[in-house]
KOLKOLMAR-129593 format. One record per atom (N, C-alpha, C): residue in three letters; y, x, z. Coordinates in steps of 0.2 Angstrom, whole numbers, plus 5000, padded with zeros to 4 digits. Example, Ala and Ser with C-alpha at 12.3 -4.5 7.8 and 13.67 -1.06 7.14 Angstrom:
BEGIN
ALA497250665039/ALA497850625039/ALA498450665039/SER498950645035/SER499550685036/SER500050645039/
//
This chain:
BEGIN
MET499450055000/MET499949994999/MET500550035000/GLN501150034996/GLN501850064996/GLN502250045001/LYS502550095003/LYS503150085007/LYS503750115008/THR504250095010/THR504750135010/THR504850195017/VAL505550225017/VAL505450275021/VAL506150285023/ALA506350295029/ALA507050305029/ALA507050355033/ILE507650425031/ILE507950475034/ILE508750455036/GLY508650445040/GLY509350445045/GLY509650385040/SER510150365038/SER510450315034/SER510250295026/LEU509950345024/LEU509550345018/LEU508750315018/THR508750265017/THR508050235014/THR508050245006/LEU507350265007/LEU506850275000/LEU506450224999/LYS506450214991/LYS505850144989/LYS505450184990/ASN505150234990/ASN504450244990/ASN504250314995/ARG503450334996/ARG503550395000/ARG503350444998/VAL503550464990/VAL503450514985/VAL503850544982/PHE503850604983/PHE504550644982/PHE504450714977/LEU504850724974/LEU504850804970/LEU505150864975/ALA504850904978/ALA505050964980/ALA505551004977/PRO505851044979/PRO506351084977/PRO506051154976/MET506151164969/MET505851214966/MET506451294961/ALA506451324965/ALA506951364961/ALA506751394954/GLY507151384948/GLY507151374942/GLY506651334939/ILE506551274942/ILE506051224940/ILE506351144940/THR506451154946/THR506651074949/THR507451064946/ASN507651074938/ASN508251084936/ASN508450994936/LEU508950984932/LEU509150904931/LEU508850874926/PRO508550914919/PRO507950874915/PRO507250864918/MET506950924923/MET506350894925/MET506550844933/ARG507050834935/ARG507050774939/ARG507150744938/ILE507550704931/ILE507550634929/ILE507050614925/ILE506550654923/ILE505750654921/ILE505350644927/ALA505450674932/ALA504950644939/ALA505350554940/ARG505950554940/ARG506150504942/ARG505950434938/ALA505850454932/ALA505650414927/ALA504850394929/GLU504550434930/GLU503850434933/GLU503750394941/GLY504250394943/GLY504150354952/GLY504350384955/ALA504650464957/ALA504850504963/ALA505450464964/SER505550444971/SER505850424974/SER506650474976/LEU506450534978/LEU507050574979/LEU506650624977/THR507150684973/THR507250734970/THR507650784975/PHE507650834974/PHE508050894977/PHE508250934972/THR508850974973/THR509151034969/THR508651104970/GLU508851134965/GLU508351204966/GLU508851224974/MET508451284976/MET509051304982/MET509651344979/VAL510151324981/VAL510751344984/VAL511051384988/SER511151444986/SER511451494990/SER512151464995/VAL512251494999/VAL512651445004/VAL513251515002/ASN513051575002/ASN513351614999/ASN513951604994/GLY513551604989/GLY513851564984/GLY514251524985/LEU514151454985/LEU514551414988/LEU515251414992/THR515151444996/THR515751474999/THR516251534998/ARG516051534992/ARG516251604991/ARG516651574984/GLU516551504983/GLU516851474976/GLU516451514971/GLY515951514968/GLY515451534964/GLY515251484962/GLN515451474954/GLN515551424950/GLN514851404949/LYS514551454947/LYS513651454945/LYS513351424952/SER513451424958/SER513151394963/SER513351324962/PHE513951314962/PHE513951224960/PHE513851194955/GLU513551234950/GLU513151214944/GLU512651184945/LEU512051204950/LEU511751174952/LEU511651124956/LEU512251104957/LEU512351014960/LEU512450984955/LYS512451004949/LYS512550954945/LYS512050894944/THR512150814944/THR511750774944/THR512050724941/THR511750654938/THR511850614935/THR511850544939/PRO512050484936/PRO511750424942/PRO511050414940/GLU510850424934/GLU509950404936/GLU509450464939/ASP509650504941/ASP509650554947/ASP509850554954/ARG509950484956/ARG510050474963/ARG509650424966/PRO509450454973/PRO509950484976/PRO509550554975/ILE509950594979/ILE509650684977/ILE509850734984/GLY509450744986/GLY509350814991/GLY509750884988/MET510050914993/MET510450974990/MET510251004995/GLN509751054993/GLN509451104998/GLN509951174998/LEU510051195003/LEU510451255003/LEU510051325007/PHE510151385008/PHE510051415010/PHE510351485013/GLY510351515019/GLY510651545020/GLY510351555028/ASP510651605030/ASP510451625040/ASP510951615044/GLU511651595042/GLU512251615047/GLU512651555047/PRO512251515056/PRO512651445056/PRO513151425053/GLU513851465054/GLU514451465053/GLU514451425046/MET514351495040/MET514251475033/MET513951415031/LEU513251415034/LEU512951345033/LEU513051275034/ALA513651275041/ALA513951215041/ALA514451215038/GLU514951265035/GLU515451255028/GLU515051255021/ALA514451255022/ALA514251255014/ALA514251165015/ALA513651165021/ALA513651075021/ALA514251025018/ARG514851065023/ARG515451035020/ARG515751035014/LEU515651085012/LEU515851075004/LEU515451044999/VAL514751015001/VAL514251004995/VAL514250924998/GLU514750915003/GLU514450825006/GLU514550774999/GLY515050784995/GLY515150724990/GLY514650734984/TYR514350784984/TYR513750794978/TYR513150764979/GLY512850744985/GLY512350684983/GLY512250654991/GLU511650644991/GLU511450595000/GLU511150635004/LEU510950675003/LEU510550725009/LEU510650785008/ILE510850825013/ILE510750905014/ILE510050905017/ASP509750975014/ASP509050995016/ASP509151085019/ILE509051105022/ILE508951175025/ILE508251205022/ASN508251255018/ASN507751295018/ASN507451345023/MET506851335026/MET506951375031/MET505951395030/GLY505951385025/GLY505251405022/GLY504751435014/CYS505551475011/CYS505251515007/CYS505051585007/PRO504651595006/PRO504251655007/PRO504551715004/VAL504951704998/VAL505051754993/VAL505451814996/LYS505351884994/LYS505651944997/LYS506251924998/LYS506551924990/LYS507451914990/LYS507751864996/VAL507351814998/VAL507551775002/VAL507451795009/VAL506951815010/VAL506751815018/VAL507051895018/GLY507151925014/GLY507652005015/GLY508251995017/THR508551925017/THR509251915017/THR509251875026/GLY508651855028/GLY508551825035/GLY508451725034/ALA508551745029/ALA508551665026/ALA507951645025/GLY507751575024/GLY506951545022/GLY506351565029/SER505951585025/SER505451575031/SER505651625037/ALA506051675035/ALA506251725042/ALA506551685048/LEU506751635046/LEU507051595052/LEU506551585056/MET505751555053/MET505251555059/MET505451595065/LYS505551665064/LYS505451725067/LYS505951705075/ASP506251645074/ASP506851655077/ASP507151575080/PRO506851535083/PRO506751475084/PRO507551465087/LEU507851515091/LEU508451495094/LEU508951495092/LYS508951525083/LYS509451535079/LYS509251465074/VAL508751455074/VAL508651385070/VAL509151325073/ALA508951315080/ALA509351275085/ALA510151285084/ARG510551345082/ARG511051355081/ARG511351315076/ILE511151335071/ILE510851315062/ILE511251235062/VAL510551195064/VAL510351115065/VAL511151115070/ARG511151125074/ARG511651115079/ARG512351105073/SER512651175072/SER513151195066/SER513151125062/VAL512751125056/VAL512651095051/VAL512751005052/ARG512450995060/ARG512350925060/ARG513150895063/GLN513550945066/GLN514150925067/GLN514650915062/ALA514450965056/ALA514750955050/ALA514650905046/THR514150875046/THR513950835041/THR513750755045/LYS513950705041/LYS513750655043/LYS513150605039/LEU513050655034/LEU512350645027/LEU511750675032/PRO511250605031/PRO510550635032/PRO510450705030/PHE510150705037/PHE510050805035/PHE509350805038/THR508950875035/THR508150885036/THR508150955035/ILE507650975039/ILE507551055035/ILE506751065034/LYS506651115029/LYS505951105027/LYS505751185030/ILE505051205031/ILE505051235037/ILE504151275034/ARG503951315035/ARG503251325036/ARG502951325044/THR502251355043/THR501951365050/THR502251405054/GLY502351465051/GLY502651515056/GLY502851595052/TRP502951645052/TRP502851695049/TRP502351715046/VAL501951725052/VAL501151765050/VAL500751705053/CYS500151715050/CYS499451665052/CYS499451685061/GLY499351625064/GLY499251635069/GLY499851625075/ASP500551645073/ASP500851635077/ASP501251565078/ASP500951515075/ASP501451455074/ASP501851435078/THR502351435075/THR503051415078/THR503251335075/PHE502951315073/PHE503051245069/PHE503151205073/LEU503051185078/LEU503051145084/LEU503551155085/GLU503751215090/GLU504351225093/GLU504951205090/VAL504951225083/VAL505351245078/VAL505551165076/GLY505151115076/GLY505251045074/GLY505451015082/ARG505351025086/ARG505550985091/ARG506051015094/ILE506551075091/ILE507051115092/ILE507551065088/ALA507251055081/ALA507651025075/ALA507750955078/GLN507250925080/GLN507250855081/GLN508050835087/GLU507750885094/GLU508450865100/GLU509250895096/GLU509250935090/GLU509950965088/GLU510050905084/GLY509750865081/GLY510050815077/GLY509850795070/CYS509350835069/CYS509050835061/CYS508750755061/ASP508850725055/ASP508350665053/ASP507650675052/ALA507550715048/ALA506650725045/ALA506550805044/ILE505750825044/ILE505650875044/ILE505250875040/THR505250925034/THR504550935028/THR504051015030/LEU503551005032/LEU503151055033/LEU502651075028/HIS502751125026/HIS502251155020/HIS501851205025/PRO501151165027/PRO500651195032/PRO500351275029/ARG500851325028/ARG500551385026/ARG500951425031/SER500751495032/SER501251555036/SER501651565032/ARG502351605031/ARG502551655026/ARG501951705023/ALA501651735029/ALA501251785025/ALA500651765021/GLN500551695020/GLN500051655017/GLN500351655009/MET501251645009/MET501351625002/MET501251575000/PHE500751584993/PHE500351514990/PHE499551544991/GLU499451574993/GLU498751594994/GLU498351554999/GLY497551524999/GLY497251515003/GLY497351435001/THR497251395006/THR497351335008/THR497751285011/ALA498151265009/ALA498651225015/ALA498351185021/ASN498351205028/ASN498051155033/ASN498451105034/TRP498151065034/TRP498450965032/TRP498450975040/ASP498050985043/ASP497850965051/ASP498750985056/LYS499051035053/LYS499751055056/LYS499951005055/ILE500150945048/ILE500650915048/ILE500550855053/GLY499750845053/GLY499650785058/GLY499850795064/GLU499650865068/GLU499950905074/GLU500750895073/LEU501150885070/LEU501950885069/LEU502150815070/LYS501850775067/LYS501950725068/LYS501850675073/SER501350695076/SER501150685084/SER501750695089/ALA501950765087/ALA502450785093/ALA503150745090/LEU503450715085/LEU503950735084/LEU504050645083/THR504750605083/THR504750545085/THR505050535077/ILE505450595073/ILE505750585067/ILE505150595061/PRO505450555055/PRO504950585051/PRO504650645049/VAL504050645045/VAL503950705045/VAL503650715038/ILE503750745033/ILE503650755026/ILE503050815026/GLY502650785022/GLY502150825020/GLY502050875013/SER501950925013/SER501950975007/SER501451015009/GLY501251035002/GLY500551105001/GLY500051074997/ASP499751084993/ASP499051084989/ASP499150994986/LEU499750964985/LEU499650904982/LEU499550904974/PHE498950904969/PHE498950914964/PHE498750884959/SER498550804963/SER498250744961/SER498650694964/ALA498450634962/ALA498750564966/ALA498250564971/ASP497650584970/ASP497050574976/ASP497150614982/ASP497550684979/ASP497750714986/ASP498250684990/VAL498850644986/VAL499550614990/VAL499050574994/VAL498750524992/VAL498350494996/VAL498050505001/ARG497750565000/ARG497250605007/ARG497650625011/MET498250645009/MET498650685014/MET499050645020/LEU499250565015/LEU499650535019/LEU499150495024/ASP498450485021/ASP498050455026/ASP497850495031/LYS497650545029/LYS497350625036/LYS497850635040/THR498550625038/THR499050665042/THR499550625047/GLY499450555044/GLY500050495044/GLY500750535045/CYS500750565039/CYS501550595039/CYS501850535035/ASP502550535035/ASP502950465034/ASP503050485026/ALA503050525022/ALA503250535016/ALA502750605013/VAL502850625007/VAL502450675002/VAL502950714999/MET503050774998/MET503250794994/MET502950844989/VAL502850824983/VAL502550874979/VAL502850914972/ALA502550984975/ALA502651054972/ALA502651044965/ARG502051124965/ARG501651144961/ARG501251084956/GLY501051044960/GLY500750994958/GLY501050954952/ALA501850944952/ALA502250914948/ALA502250934939/MET502151014940/MET502351064933/MET501851024929/GLY502051004923/GLY501550984918/GLY501450924917/ASN501350894924/ASN501150814925/ASN501450794929/PRO502250764928/PRO502550704931/PRO502150644933/TRP501850634929/TRP501250574929/TRP501150554936/LEU500850634940/LEU500550614945/LEU500850554951/PHE501650564950/PHE502050504955/PHE501850424952/ARG501950404944/ARG501450354947/ARG500950334947/GLU500350394947/GLU499750364946/GLU499750364954/ALA500050414960/ALA499850424966/ALA500150334969/LEU500750324964/LEU501050244967/LEU500650204966/ALA500250204961/ALA499650164959/ALA499050144963/LEU498950204966/LEU498250224971/LEU498750194977/LEU499350204979/LEU499550174984/LEU499450104985/ALA499850064978/ALA499849984978/ALA499149964977/GLY498549994979/GLY497949964979/GLY497749974970/GLU498049984965/GLU497749984959/GLU497550044954/GLU497250054949/GLU496950074946/GLU497450114943/PRO497550214943/PRO497950234941/PRO497950244932/MET498350254927/MET498450254922/MET498650334919/PRO498050354918/PRO498250434916/PRO498750424907/PRO499050484907/PRO499550474901/PRO499050464895/THR499250454890/THR499050444883/THR499150514880/VAL498950524874/VAL499250574869/VAL500050574867/ALA500050524866/ALA500650494865/ALA501150504867/GLU501150474875/GLU501550484881/GLU501750564882/ARG501150594881/ARG501250674883/ARG501850714880/LEU501650674872/LEU502150704866/LEU502950664867/ALA502750604870/ALA503550594870/ALA503850624875/LEU503550634881/LEU503650644887/LEU504150734886/ALA503650764882/ALA503750824882/ALA504450824876/ARG504450784871/ARG505150784870/ARG505850774871/ARG505650704875/ARG506150704880/ARG506550744883/HIS505850784887/HIS506150824892/HIS506450884888/PHE506250914882/PHE506650954878/PHE507450934875/GLU507450854873/GLU508150844873/GLU508650834878/LEU508350814884/LEU508750824892/LEU508950904891/PHE508550944890/PHE508751034892/PHE509251024886/THR509251024882/THR509651034875/THR510351004876/GLU510450944880/GLU511050894880/GLU511350934887/PHE510850944892/PHE511250974898/PHE511351054898/ALA511051084894/ALA511051144896/ALA511151204888/GLY510951174883/GLY511351194876/GLY510651214872/GLY510651224865/GLY510051234861/GLY509551314863/ARG509951354866/ARG509551424867/ARG509251414873/VAL509551384878/VAL509351394884/VAL508551334884/ALA508951294883/ALA508351244881/ALA507651254877/LEU507851304873/LEU507251334868/LEU506851374872/MET507151404876/MET506851454882/MET506451434888/GLU507051394891/GLU506551354898/GLU505951304895/MET505851274891/MET505451234887/MET504851264886/ARG504751324885/ARG504151384884/ARG503751374890/LYS504051384897/LYS503551364901/LYS503451314903/HIS503751254903/HIS503451214904/HIS503051164900/LEU503151174894/LEU502551164887/LEU501951204890/SER501851264893/SER501351294895/SER500951254899/TRP501451244905/TRP501151174909/TRP500951104907/TYR501351084904/TYR501151014900/TYR500451034895/SER500351084894/SER499651104889/SER499351124892/LYS499251134899/LYS498751144901/LYS498151124901/GLY497451144901/GLY496651104901/GLY496751064895/LEU497051064889/LEU496951044883/LEU496751074880/PRO496151064873/PRO496151104869/PRO496451144864/GLY496451194864/GLY497151234858/GLY497451264864/ALA497551254870/ALA498251264874/ALA498551334875/ALA498051384874/ALA498151454873/ALA498551484867/GLN498251464861/GLN498451454856/GLN499051424855/PHE499351384857/PHE499951324856/PHE500451364863/ARG500251394867/ARG500751434872/ARG500851494867/ALA500451534865/ALA500751594859/ALA501151594856/ALA500951544853/ALA501451504846/ALA501951484849/VAL502151454853/VAL502651414857/VAL503251494859/ASN502851554862/ASN503351604863/ASN503651624859/ARG503351614853/ARG503651654846/ARG504251604843/ILE504251534844/ILE504551484841/ILE505451514843/GLU505751504837/GLU506551524838/GLU506851474835/THR506951404833/THR507151374833/THR507051294835/ALA507451244836/ALA506951154840/ALA506751134835/ALA507051134828/ALA506451094824/ALA505751134825/GLU505751204824/GLU504951234824/GLU504551224830/LEU505051214837/LEU504751194843/LEU504451114842/VAL504851074840/VAL504751004841/VAL504150984835/GLY503851014829/GLY503451024825/GLY502851054827/ALA502951114832/ALA502151144835/ALA502151104841/MET502551054844/MET502451004849/MET501950944846/GLU502250914839/GLU501850854836/GLU501150884836/GLU500950954831/GLU500450964828/GLU500050954834/PHE500451004841/PHE499651014846/PHE499350954849/PHE499950914851/PHE499950844855/PHE499550784850/ASN499550774844/ASN499350734841/ASN498750774834/GLY498650834836/GLY498050884834/GLY497350844837/
//
């Protein structure tokens, strides 16, 4: 059964969200996910340093359209005052602010941001308190279980965030040391849900509609956030919503795959220009074609293509072949 979920003053029409992913969840991908049923999407990670120093490139990441609302704006940084200032600066750009405390990549944790914050719960408290005072928007954080396996700080960080005024918490149940290896321990999402009264959003290893339903059932979490599973498979959202409604999910037809890939390319061209669209669609087409006959040859051909007409022709030949 489908349910709404409330995060602060924001009520989402269903419990299936698209996660923020750097270099991936730009405006075209978000619009595609919306069309397939995602009730909430997020910007790519936006640096508070870029925002507070008037970096136009950082503000470009906040670009959205009416069909891409409500939108969560994900910020990263490690200084409470700068995060608070960034929250004030972006308040008019979307409906929700999220602070990334889970990103494991070296260039982020090397600055003290992302999952490096899981090592310092007291700093987390100062950050949440400062941001909460700076904005009236719904406010969430996204965390991992801890810095390394066994040092689980997620329950402490969760309680602190709740006490300091956070409206919801997303947990990806891997440590920073695990990066994206091994298996996400969904039991820890259930532990966090049991420990808190604010909504808990589960993330990690959601690659099918069945996974979405299993996570909701197993953990009792209030919503799920789909990340890598949505790459090349935005139909996952509609399939999961169908299962939750007690209906039979409808996998995409070949015609739908082609139509959506073409729509994705058109959106990229509209929002970023032809050259950027051509380069960006190479990786998306590698995901759209995954598991289909001839995918390896198609990917190799796409990476050599230099014009929009050639790319559309290659898509039509591959998906209709």
